[in-house]
N, C-alpha and C positions, 0 to 999 in steps of 0.2 A: 246209460252208456257214458263213460267218461271220455273226454277228448284225448286224442293222441298227443302226448306232451312233446313228441319229436317233430310234430308238424309245425310249419311256420305259422306265425300269428300276424294278423293284419292290424294296422292302426293308422290313424290319420298321419300323413307325412308332416314333418316340421322343416322349417328352413334349415335347421342344423343337419338335415338328411341330404342336403343338396349335393355334397361331395360324393356320397354313396350313390345317389341317383345318377349323377353325371358319369360315374365309373361304369355303372350297369348300362346306361344308354350308350356310352362310347363303345362298349363291347358289341352292342347291336349295330352300331354304325360300322365298325370294323368288319363284322361278319357279312355284311351286304345281303342279308336275307330278310330284313324287316323294315327298312326305311330307305327313302331316297336321299337322306342326309349323308354327307360325306365328310363334313368337318366335325372334329370332336367338340364336345361342349365342356365348358368350365363350370365349376360349382357356382360361380357368380351368375352365369347365364341361367342355370337351372333355378337359382334363387328367385329370379324374376317371374317364374311360373306362378309363384305363390301370390303375386299381385292380382291375378285374374279372379280370385274368389271361387274358382272351380275346384271340384274335389281332386285331391291327390292323396293316394294311400300307398303305404309300403307294407311288404311282408318281411318279417324278421325271423331269424332262426332262434333257437332256444337261448342263445347268448345275447340276443338283441341286435345282432348284426343284420343290416338291411340286405336282403337277397333278391328282392323284386320290387317293382313299383307299377302302379297303374295311375294314369292321370287323364283328366278330361279337360278339354279346352273349348273355347267358343267354336261353333261350327261355321257360322256366318255372322256378319255385322247387323243384318236386318232384324228388327224387333220380332218379326214373326218366327224367327228361328231361335229365340232366346232360351227355349227349353230343350234344345238339342245340344248334346256334348259330343265332340269328336274325341275319341279316346285312343290311348296307347297302353300297352302292357309289355314290360320287358323283365327278363329274369337273368340274373347273373349266370354265366356259363356253367359253373360247377353245380348249379341248382336246377338246371333245365331238366324237364321230365320227371320232377319229383314233387309236383303239386304246388309249388310256390306261385306260379302264374295264376292258377285257379283261385288260390287264397286271395291274392291281390285283386283279381278281377271281381270276385264275389264282393269284396269290400267296396270296390269302386261302384258296382251296381247299387249296393245299398246306400252309399253316400250320395250318389247322383240322384236317386229317388228321394232321399231325405232333403236334398237341396232343391227339389222341385223340378228337376229335369224330367222330361217325358220320353226321351229317346237317347240312346247312345249309338253312334255310327263310327265306322272306320273303314280302312282299306287294307287289304292283305295281299302280298304277292301270291299268285296262284300256287307256286311250288312250296310255300311255307306250310307244309302239311300239319306240323305240330300246332301252329297257331290256329289254323282252320278247324282242327279237331277240338281244341280247347273252346273256341267260340261256339261251335255246335253244341258241345256239352253244357255250355253256360246259357243256352237259349237264344243265341244270335242266329239270324237267318241270312243266307247269302242272297242278295238282291239282284246281282248281276255282275258284269265285268266291264271295267273301263279298259278298253284296248289302247295300247300305246299311250298310257297315261303319263309317263315321264321317262326320262333317260337316267340310267345309273351307270356310271363309268362308260358312257357312250353307247349303251345298249338300251333299246326301247323295252320297257317293262309294262305288263298289264297289271291291273289290280282288281281283286275281288271285293265288291262292296258288301259290307255287313251292317246289320242294324238289329237293335233290340228295343222294343217298347218297354217303358218302365211305368211302374205305379209309384206314386208318391209314398214314401215310407216303406218301400219294398224291402223285405228282409234279405239278408245274405243267403245265397244258395247253399 
């Protein structure tokens, strides 16, 4: 079976992708459905993410344009949590619902396993049905709900906690 050439392709992100990643992340901030963040990010701010050594991947269309990203960051500072990555996945508005998020997340899962992480965790707004469905498809389990976890635009928001255990060197889904 040959791969679909119209499907996005994943690759490790580069610092030169910071402007594209910032643009996609800023759409997520504007939409108010995926993050508590309210201030747009600059390419320079995103470039600092690469200093962490944690996996960051992008999905690109057939022209090589970045259309989605997934990134892992440190979960907590304590050494016992060193193998846990807190992750995010964001897709450019015009690519949502077309598989780019799944491509990016599958690549992040593989990269995180290859980097020695044993778990990925995140939080999702309960009403973000598309993200929750993607996470279920990708093997994440919903652990519980943080009630009144934070305020966004003066409104208390709950968060669904998700996790996936990883194997080192785990292949992409």
